[in-house]
Predicted model as a PDB file, atoms N, CA, C, CB and O in Angstrom, pLDDT in the B-factor column:
MODEL        1                                                                  
ATOM      1  N   MET A   1      87.142 -85.170 -68.081  1.00 60.00           N  
ATOM      2  CA  MET A   1      87.595 -86.292 -68.886  1.00 60.00           C  
ATOM      3  C   MET A   1      87.001 -86.189 -70.290  1.00 60.00           C  
ATOM      4  CB  MET A   1      87.208 -87.635 -68.223  1.00 60.00           C  
ATOM      5  O   MET A   1      86.355 -85.208 -70.658  1.00 60.00           O  
ATOM      6  N   THR A   2      87.241 -87.200 -71.013  1.00 57.00           N  
ATOM      7  CA  THR A   2      86.784 -87.212 -72.396  1.00 57.00           C  
ATOM      8  C   THR A   2      85.516 -88.052 -72.534  1.00 57.00           C  
ATOM      9  CB  THR A   2      87.887 -87.750 -73.322  1.00 57.00           C  
ATOM     10  O   THR A   2      85.226 -88.896 -71.686  1.00 57.00           O  
ATOM     11  N   GLU A   3      84.789 -87.821 -73.573  1.00 69.00           N  
ATOM     12  CA  GLU A   3      83.596 -88.606 -73.853  1.00 69.00           C  
ATOM     13  C   GLU A   3      83.950 -89.920 -74.542  1.00 69.00           C  
ATOM     14  CB  GLU A   3      82.626 -87.805 -74.715  1.00 69.00           C  
ATOM     15  O   GLU A   3      83.112 -90.816 -74.645  1.00 69.00           O  
ATOM     16  N   ASN A   4      85.182 -90.033 -75.011  1.00 87.00           N  
ATOM     17  CA  ASN A   4      85.572 -91.193 -75.799  1.00 87.00           C  
ATOM     18  C   ASN A   4      86.079 -92.313 -74.883  1.00 87.00           C  
ATOM     19  CB  ASN A   4      86.652 -90.805 -76.829  1.00 87.00           C  
ATOM     20  O   ASN A   4      87.200 -92.257 -74.377  1.00 87.00           O  
ATOM     21  N   MET A   5      85.255 -93.308 -74.686  1.00 90.00           N  
ATOM     22  CA  MET A   5      85.601 -94.400 -73.772  1.00 90.00           C  
ATOM     23  C   MET A   5      86.690 -95.312 -74.341  1.00 90.00           C  
ATOM     24  CB  MET A   5      84.360 -95.222 -73.455  1.00 90.00           C  
ATOM     25  O   MET A   5      87.401 -95.969 -73.580  1.00 90.00           O  
ATOM     26  N   ILE A   6      86.828 -95.359 -75.657  1.00 90.00           N  
ATOM     27  CA  ILE A   6      87.859 -96.211 -76.266  1.00 90.00           C  
ATOM     28  C   ILE A   6      89.249 -95.676 -75.913  1.00 90.00           C  
ATOM     29  CB  ILE A   6      87.678 -96.279 -77.812  1.00 90.00           C  
ATOM     30  O   ILE A   6      90.165 -96.454 -75.649  1.00 90.00           O  
ATOM     31  N   ALA A   7      89.404 -94.358 -75.910  1.00 91.00           N  
ATOM     32  CA  ALA A   7      90.699 -93.774 -75.559  1.00 91.00           C  
ATOM     33  C   ALA A   7      91.061 -94.102 -74.114  1.00 91.00           C  
ATOM     34  CB  ALA A   7      90.680 -92.249 -75.770  1.00 91.00           C  
ATOM     35  O   ALA A   7      92.210 -94.430 -73.818  1.00 91.00           O  
ATOM     36  N   ILE A   8      90.089 -94.014 -73.223  1.00 93.00           N  
ATOM     37  CA  ILE A   8      90.337 -94.339 -71.819  1.00 93.00           C  
ATOM     38  C   ILE A   8      90.689 -95.820 -71.682  1.00 93.00           C  
ATOM     39  CB  ILE A   8      89.103 -93.991 -70.948  1.00 93.00           C  
ATOM     40  O   ILE A   8      91.584 -96.180 -70.917  1.00 93.00           O  
ATOM     41  N   ALA A   9      89.991 -96.668 -72.415  1.00 94.00           N  
ATOM     42  CA  ALA A   9      90.270 -98.106 -72.359  1.00 94.00           C  
ATOM     43  C   ALA A   9      91.675 -98.413 -72.875  1.00 94.00           C  
ATOM     44  CB  ALA A   9      89.227 -98.886 -73.176  1.00 94.00           C  
ATOM     45  O   ALA A   9      92.373 -99.250 -72.303  1.00 94.00           O  
ATOM     46  N   MET A  10      92.094 -97.750 -73.942  1.00 94.00           N  
ATOM     47  CA  MET A  10      93.431 -98.007 -74.488  1.00 94.00           C  
ATOM     48  C   MET A  10      94.525 -97.591 -73.506  1.00 94.00           C  
ATOM     49  CB  MET A  10      93.613 -97.265 -75.817  1.00 94.00           C  
ATOM     50  O   MET A  10      95.519 -98.300 -73.345  1.00 94.00           O  
ATOM     51  N   VAL A  11      94.344 -96.447 -72.852  1.00 95.00           N  
ATOM     52  CA  VAL A  11      95.336 -96.012 -71.861  1.00 95.00           C  
ATOM     53  C   VAL A  11      95.350 -96.990 -70.691  1.00 95.00           C  
ATOM     54  CB  VAL A  11      95.030 -94.568 -71.362  1.00 95.00           C  
ATOM     55  O   VAL A  11      96.421 -97.322 -70.184  1.00 95.00           O  
ATOM     56  N   PHE A  12      94.182 -97.457 -70.253  1.00 96.00           N  
ATOM     57  CA  PHE A  12      94.111 -98.431 -69.169  1.00 96.00           C  
ATOM     58  C   PHE A  12      94.812 -99.734 -69.549  1.00 96.00           C  
ATOM     59  CB  PHE A  12      92.653 -98.707 -68.799  1.00 96.00           C  
ATOM     60  O   PHE A  12      95.543-100.305 -68.739  1.00 96.00           O  
ATOM     61  N   ILE A  13      94.597-100.200 -70.763  1.00 96.00           N  
ATOM     62  CA  ILE A  13      95.259-101.424 -71.229  1.00 96.00           C  
ATOM     63  C   ILE A  13      96.779-101.220 -71.253  1.00 96.00           C  
ATOM     64  CB  ILE A  13      94.740-101.825 -72.644  1.00 96.00           C  
ATOM     65  O   ILE A  13      97.535-102.115 -70.874  1.00 96.00           O  
ATOM     66  N   GLY A  14      97.221-100.042 -71.700  1.00 96.00           N  
ATOM     67  CA  GLY A  14      98.650 -99.750 -71.707  1.00 96.00           C  
ATOM     68  C   GLY A  14      99.249 -99.770 -70.320  1.00 96.00           C  
ATOM     69  O   GLY A  14     100.344-100.298 -70.124  1.00 96.00           O  
ATOM     70  N   LEU A  15      98.540 -99.196 -69.343  1.00 96.00           N  
ATOM     71  CA  LEU A  15      99.035 -99.214 -67.962  1.00 96.00           C  
ATOM     72  C   LEU A  15      99.052-100.630 -67.398  1.00 96.00           C  
ATOM     73  CB  LEU A  15      98.174 -98.309 -67.074  1.00 96.00           C  
ATOM     74  O   LEU A  15      99.954-100.990 -66.641  1.00 96.00           O  
ATOM     75  N   PHE A  16      98.060-101.429 -67.767  1.00 96.00           N  
ATOM     76  CA  PHE A  16      98.027-102.830 -67.346  1.00 96.00           C  
ATOM     77  C   PHE A  16      99.224-103.585 -67.915  1.00 96.00           C  
ATOM     78  CB  PHE A  16      96.711-103.501 -67.790  1.00 96.00           C  
ATOM     79  O   PHE A  16      99.837-104.396 -67.221  1.00 96.00           O  
ATOM     80  N   LEU A  17      99.555-103.321 -69.172  1.00 96.00           N  
ATOM     81  CA  LEU A  17     100.702-103.991 -69.793  1.00 96.00           C  
ATOM     82  C   LEU A  17     102.021-103.528 -69.191  1.00 96.00           C  
ATOM     83  CB  LEU A  17     100.707-103.743 -71.297  1.00 96.00           C  
ATOM     84  O   LEU A  17     102.978-104.301 -69.149  1.00 96.00           O  
ATOM     85  N   ILE A  18     102.095-102.293 -68.727  1.00 96.00           N  
ATOM     86  CA  ILE A  18     103.309-101.836 -68.043  1.00 96.00           C  
ATOM     87  C   ILE A  18     103.523-102.648 -66.770  1.00 96.00           C  
ATOM     88  CB  ILE A  18     103.220-100.323 -67.711  1.00 96.00           C  
ATOM     89  O   ILE A  18     104.655-102.994 -66.432  1.00 96.00           O  
ATOM     90  N   GLY A  19     102.442-102.948 -66.071  1.00 96.00           N  
ATOM     91  CA  GLY A  19     102.549-103.842 -64.908  1.00 96.00           C  
ATOM     92  C   GLY A  19     103.060-105.217 -65.306  1.00 96.00           C  
ATOM     93  O   GLY A  19     103.830-105.839 -64.573  1.00 96.00           O  
ATOM     94  N   GLY A  20     102.628-105.689 -66.473  1.00 95.00           N  
ATOM     95  CA  GLY A  20     103.116-106.970 -66.985  1.00 95.00           C  
ATOM     96  C   GLY A  20     104.600-106.941 -67.300  1.00 95.00           C  
ATOM     97  O   GLY A  20     105.298-107.939 -67.121  1.00 95.00           O  
ATOM     98  N   VAL A  21     105.080-105.801 -67.769  1.00 96.00           N  
ATOM     99  CA  VAL A  21     106.514-105.659 -68.050  1.00 96.00           C  
ATOM    100  C   VAL A  21     107.313-105.858 -66.769  1.00 96.00           C  
ATOM    101  CB  VAL A  21     106.824-104.269 -68.669  1.00 96.00           C  
ATOM    102  O   VAL A  21     108.290-106.606 -66.758  1.00 96.00           O  
ATOM    103  N   PHE A  22     106.902-105.189 -65.682  1.00 95.00           N  
ATOM    104  CA  PHE A  22     107.622-105.333 -64.415  1.00 95.00           C  
ATOM    105  C   PHE A  22     107.545-106.764 -63.897  1.00 95.00           C  
ATOM    106  CB  PHE A  22     107.060-104.366 -63.368  1.00 95.00           C  
ATOM    107  O   PHE A  22     108.534-107.302 -63.400  1.00 95.00           O  
ATOM    108  N   SER A  23     106.372-107.377 -64.013  1.00 95.00           N  
ATOM    109  CA  SER A  23     106.204-108.747 -63.535  1.00 95.00           C  
ATOM    110  C   SER A  23     107.078-109.722 -64.311  1.00 95.00           C  
ATOM    111  CB  SER A  23     104.745-109.165 -63.636  1.00 95.00           C  
ATOM    112  O   SER A  23     107.760-110.558 -63.718  1.00 95.00           O  
ATOM    113  N   LEU A  24     107.058-109.619 -65.629  1.00 94.00           N  
ATOM    114  CA  LEU A  24     107.857-110.537 -66.449  1.00 94.00           C  
ATOM    115  C   LEU A  24     109.356-110.285 -66.275  1.00 94.00           C  
ATOM    116  CB  LEU A  24     107.473-110.398 -67.928  1.00 94.00           C  
ATOM    117  O   LEU A  24     110.151-111.224 -66.304  1.00 94.00           O  
ATOM    118  N   ALA A  25     109.738-109.030 -66.098  1.00 94.00           N  
ATOM    119  CA  ALA A  25     111.161-108.729 -65.895  1.00 94.00           C  
ATOM    120  C   ALA A  25     111.659-109.325 -64.573  1.00 94.00           C  
ATOM    121  CB  ALA A  25     111.399-107.199 -65.912  1.00 94.00           C  
ATOM    122  O   ALA A  25     112.785-109.817 -64.497  1.00 94.00           O  
ATOM    123  N   ARG A  26     110.823-109.280 -63.541  1.00 95.00           N  
ATOM    124  CA  ARG A  26     111.225-109.857 -62.253  1.00 95.00           C  
ATOM    125  C   ARG A  26     111.362-111.371 -62.342  1.00 95.00           C  
ATOM    126  CB  ARG A  26     110.213-109.490 -61.166  1.00 95.00           C  
ATOM    127  O   ARG A  26     112.153-111.964 -61.609  1.00 95.00           O  
ATOM    128  N   GLN A  27     110.604-111.999 -63.228  1.00 95.00           N  
ATOM    129  CA  GLN A  27     110.682-113.451 -63.394  1.00 95.00           C  
ATOM    130  C   GLN A  27     111.815-113.864 -64.323  1.00 95.00           C  
ATOM    131  CB  GLN A  27     109.368-113.984 -63.925  1.00 95.00           C  
ATOM    132  O   GLN A  27     112.095-115.054 -64.467  1.00 95.00           O  
ATOM    133  N   GLY A  28     112.463-112.899 -64.950  1.00 92.00           N  
ATOM    134  CA  GLY A  28     113.573-113.201 -65.844  1.00 92.00           C  
ATOM    135  C   GLY A  28     113.159-113.488 -67.271  1.00 92.00           C  
ATOM    136  O   GLY A  28     113.970-113.978 -68.057  1.00 92.00           O  
ATOM    137  N   LEU A  29     111.932-113.199 -67.623  1.00 94.00           N  
ATOM    138  CA  LEU A  29     111.441-113.443 -68.984  1.00 94.00           C  
ATOM    139  C   LEU A  29     111.578-112.156 -69.801  1.00 94.00           C  
ATOM    140  CB  LEU A  29     109.952-113.933 -68.966  1.00 94.00           C  
ATOM    141  O   LEU A  29     110.614-111.416 -69.997  1.00 94.00           O  
ATOM    142  N   LYS A  30     112.784-111.917 -70.262  1.00 94.00           N  
ATOM    143  CA  LYS A  30     113.074-110.651 -70.930  1.00 94.00           C  
ATOM    144  C   LYS A  30     112.371-110.510 -72.278  1.00 94.00           C  
ATOM    145  CB  LYS A  30     114.560-110.509 -71.123  1.00 94.00           C  
ATOM    146  O   LYS A  30     111.964-109.408 -72.647  1.00 94.00           O  
ATOM    147  N   LEU A  31     112.224-111.592 -73.007  1.00 96.00           N  
ATOM    148  CA  LEU A  31     111.538-111.524 -74.298  1.00 96.00           C  
ATOM    149  C   LEU A  31     110.055-111.184 -74.110  1.00 96.00           C  
ATOM    150  CB  LEU A  31     111.687-112.861 -75.057  1.00 96.00           C  
ATOM    151  O   LEU A  31     109.498-110.374 -74.851  1.00 96.00           O  
ATOM    152  N   GLY A  32     109.433-111.802 -73.127  1.00 93.00           N  
ATOM    153  CA  GLY A  32     108.033-111.493 -72.826  1.00 93.00           C  
ATOM    154  C   GLY A  32     107.865-110.069 -72.338  1.00 93.00           C  
ATOM    155  O   GLY A  32     106.888-109.403 -72.682  1.00 93.00           O  
ATOM    156  N   ALA A  33     108.814-109.594 -71.533  1.00 95.00           N  
ATOM    157  CA  ALA A  33     108.756-108.225 -71.040  1.00 95.00           C  
ATOM    158  C   ALA A  33     108.905-107.238 -72.193  1.00 95.00           C  
ATOM    159  CB  ALA A  33     109.845-107.985 -69.985  1.00 95.00           C  
ATOM    160  O   ALA A  33     108.239-106.203 -72.214  1.00 95.00           O  
ATOM    161  N   ALA A  34     109.770-107.552 -73.147  1.00 96.00           N  
ATOM    162  CA  ALA A  34     109.954-106.671 -74.296  1.00 96.00           C  
ATOM    163  C   ALA A  34     108.689-106.629 -75.155  1.00 96.00           C  
ATOM    164  CB  ALA A  34     111.156-107.132 -75.139  1.00 96.00           C  
ATOM    165  O   ALA A  34     108.299-105.569 -75.642  1.00 96.00           O  
ATOM    166  N   ALA A  35     108.056-107.783 -75.336  1.00 96.00           N  
ATOM    167  CA  ALA A  35     106.817-107.833 -76.121  1.00 96.00           C  
ATOM    168  C   ALA A  35     105.715-107.041 -75.418  1.00 96.00           C  
ATOM    169  CB  ALA A  35     106.366-109.301 -76.345  1.00 96.00           C  
ATOM    170  O   ALA A  35     104.952-106.324 -76.064  1.00 96.00           O  
ATOM    171  N   CYS A  36     105.635-107.172 -74.101  1.00 96.00           N  
ATOM    172  CA  CYS A  36     104.643-106.413 -73.334  1.00 96.00           C  
ATOM    173  C   CYS A  36     104.937-104.915 -73.403  1.00 96.00           C  
ATOM    174  CB  CYS A  36     104.619-106.883 -71.866  1.00 96.00           C  
ATOM    175  O   CYS A  36     104.009-104.109 -73.471  1.00 96.00           O  
ATOM    176  N   ALA A  37     106.201-104.536 -73.388  1.00 96.00           N  
ATOM    177  CA  ALA A  37     106.564-103.119 -73.465  1.00 96.00           C  
ATOM    178  C   ALA A  37     106.151-102.526 -74.801  1.00 96.00           C  
ATOM    179  CB  ALA A  37     108.071-102.936 -73.254  1.00 96.00           C  
ATOM    180  O   ALA A  37     105.667-101.395 -74.859  1.00 96.00           O  
ATOM    181  N   VAL A  38     106.340-103.284 -75.879  1.00 97.00           N  
ATOM    182  CA  VAL A  38     105.919-102.804 -77.201  1.00 97.00           C  
ATOM    183  C   VAL A  38     104.400-102.647 -77.239  1.00 97.00           C  
ATOM    184  CB  VAL A  38     106.391-103.776 -78.318  1.00 97.00           C  
ATOM    185  O   VAL A  38     103.888-101.646 -77.740  1.00 97.00           O  
ATOM    186  N   GLY A  39     103.688-103.630 -76.712  1.00 96.00           N  
ATOM    187  CA  GLY A  39     102.235-103.537 -76.669  1.00 96.00           C  
ATOM    188  C   GLY A  39     101.751-102.374 -75.830  1.00 96.00           C  
ATOM    189  O   GLY A  39     100.791-101.697 -76.199  1.00 96.00           O  
ATOM    190  N   ALA A  40     102.408-102.132 -74.698  1.00 97.00           N  
ATOM    191  CA  ALA A  40     102.032-101.009 -73.833  1.00 97.00           C  
ATOM    192  C   ALA A  40     102.262 -99.682 -74.537  1.00 97.00           C  
ATOM    193  CB  ALA A  40     102.824-101.051 -72.519  1.00 97.00           C  
ATOM    194  O   ALA A  40     101.429 -98.778 -74.462  1.00 97.00           O  
ATOM    195  N   ALA A  41     103.390 -99.566 -75.220  1.00 97.00           N  
ATOM    196  CA  ALA A  41     103.677 -98.321 -75.935  1.00 97.00           C  
ATOM    197  C   ALA A  41     102.655 -98.081 -77.047  1.00 97.00           C  
ATOM    198  CB  ALA A  41     105.099 -98.356 -76.523  1.00 97.00           C  
ATOM    199  O   ALA A  41     102.208 -96.953 -77.254  1.00 97.00           O  
ATOM    200  N   LEU A  42     102.294 -99.133 -77.748  1.00 96.00           N  
ATOM    201  CA  LEU A  42     101.302 -98.990 -78.815  1.00 96.00           C  
ATOM    202  C   LEU A  42      99.932 -98.626 -78.257  1.00 96.00           C  
ATOM    203  CB  LEU A  42     101.207-100.281 -79.625  1.00 96.00           C  
ATOM    204  O   LEU A  42      99.238 -97.780 -78.821  1.00 96.00           O  
ATOM    205  N   ALA A  43      99.537 -99.257 -77.151  1.00 96.00           N  
ATOM    206  CA  ALA A  43      98.212 -98.995 -76.577  1.00 96.00           C  
ATOM    207  C   ALA A  43      98.122 -97.575 -76.025  1.00 96.00           C  
ATOM    208  CB  ALA A  43      97.898-100.011 -75.466  1.00 96.00           C  
ATOM    209  O   ALA A  43      97.113 -96.899 -76.222  1.00 96.00           O  
ATOM    210  N   ILE A  44      99.158 -97.122 -75.341  1.00 96.00           N  
ATOM    211  CA  ILE A  44      99.129 -95.759 -74.782  1.00 96.00           C  
ATOM    212  C   ILE A  44      99.175 -94.737 -75.915  1.00 96.00           C  
ATOM    213  CB  ILE A  44     100.320 -95.534 -73.799  1.00 96.00           C  
ATOM    214  O   ILE A  44      98.480 -93.723 -75.862  1.00 96.00           O  
ATOM    215  N   THR A  45      99.980 -94.995 -76.926  1.00 96.00           N  
ATOM    216  CA  THR A  45     100.026 -94.083 -78.077  1.00 96.00           C  
ATOM    217  C   THR A  45      98.669 -94.012 -78.776  1.00 96.00           C  
ATOM    218  CB  THR A  45     101.109 -94.533 -79.075  1.00 96.00           C  
ATOM    219  O   THR A  45      98.220 -92.930 -79.155  1.00 96.00           O  
ATOM    220  N   ALA A  46      98.024 -95.150 -78.946  1.00 94.00           N  
ATOM    221  CA  ALA A  46      96.704 -95.157 -79.576  1.00 94.00           C  
ATOM    222  C   ALA A  46      95.693 -94.397 -78.726  1.00 94.00           C  
ATOM    223  CB  ALA A  46      96.224 -96.598 -79.804  1.00 94.00           C  
ATOM    224  O   ALA A  46      94.880 -93.640 -79.257  1.00 94.00           O  
ATOM    225  N   GLY A  47      95.739 -94.591 -77.419  1.00 92.00           N  
ATOM    226  CA  GLY A  47      94.817 -93.884 -76.538  1.00 92.00           C  
ATOM    227  C   GLY A  47      95.007 -92.377 -76.575  1.00 92.00           C  
ATOM    228  O   GLY A  47      94.038 -91.618 -76.595  1.00 92.00           O  
ATOM    229  N   VAL A  48      96.267 -91.953 -76.584  1.00 92.00           N  
ATOM    230  CA  VAL A  48      96.544 -90.511 -76.612  1.00 92.00           C  
ATOM    231  C   VAL A  48      96.151 -89.910 -77.957  1.00 92.00           C  
ATOM    232  CB  VAL A  48      98.034 -90.241 -76.329  1.00 92.00           C  
ATOM    233  O   VAL A  48      95.597 -88.812 -78.001  1.00 92.00           O  
ATOM    234  N   MET A  49      96.425 -90.603 -79.040  1.00 92.00           N  
ATOM    235  CA  MET A  49      96.064 -90.083 -80.351  1.00 92.00           C  
ATOM    236  C   MET A  49      94.545 -90.078 -80.560  1.00 92.00           C  
ATOM    237  CB  MET A  49      96.740 -90.906 -81.441  1.00 92.00           C  
ATOM    238  O   MET A  49      94.016 -89.224 -81.272  1.00 92.00           O  
ATOM    239  N   TRP A  50      93.844 -91.043 -79.931  1.00 87.00           N  
ATOM    240  CA  TRP A  50      92.400 -91.132 -80.074  1.00 87.00           C  
ATOM    241  C   TRP A  50      91.721 -90.014 -79.269  1.00 87.00           C  
ATOM    242  CB  TRP A  50      91.895 -92.521 -79.614  1.00 87.00           C  
ATOM    243  O   TRP A  50      90.643 -89.543 -79.633  1.00 87.00           O  
ATOM    244  N   TRP A  51      92.366 -89.597 -78.172  1.00 82.00           N  
ATOM    245  CA  TRP A  51      91.830 -88.581 -77.284  1.00 82.00           C  
ATOM    246  C   TRP A  51      91.613 -87.321 -78.059  1.00 82.00           C  
ATOM    247  CB  TRP A  51      92.754 -88.330 -76.097  1.00 82.00           C  
ATOM    248  O   TRP A  51      91.161 -86.322 -77.500  1.00 82.00           O  
TER     249      TRP A  51                                                      
ENDMDL                                                                          
END                                                                             
């Protein structure tokens, strides 16, 4: 793994938000799911770039 804990945290946050996307989509909250998807994409991208 990497020594950079911030990168690992960002990827973890992104995966957590992906779970939120599925949860909000099942509840019919499409706007919230879209906002969570954008946040997840940003967090995973930041984690990968930080790595």
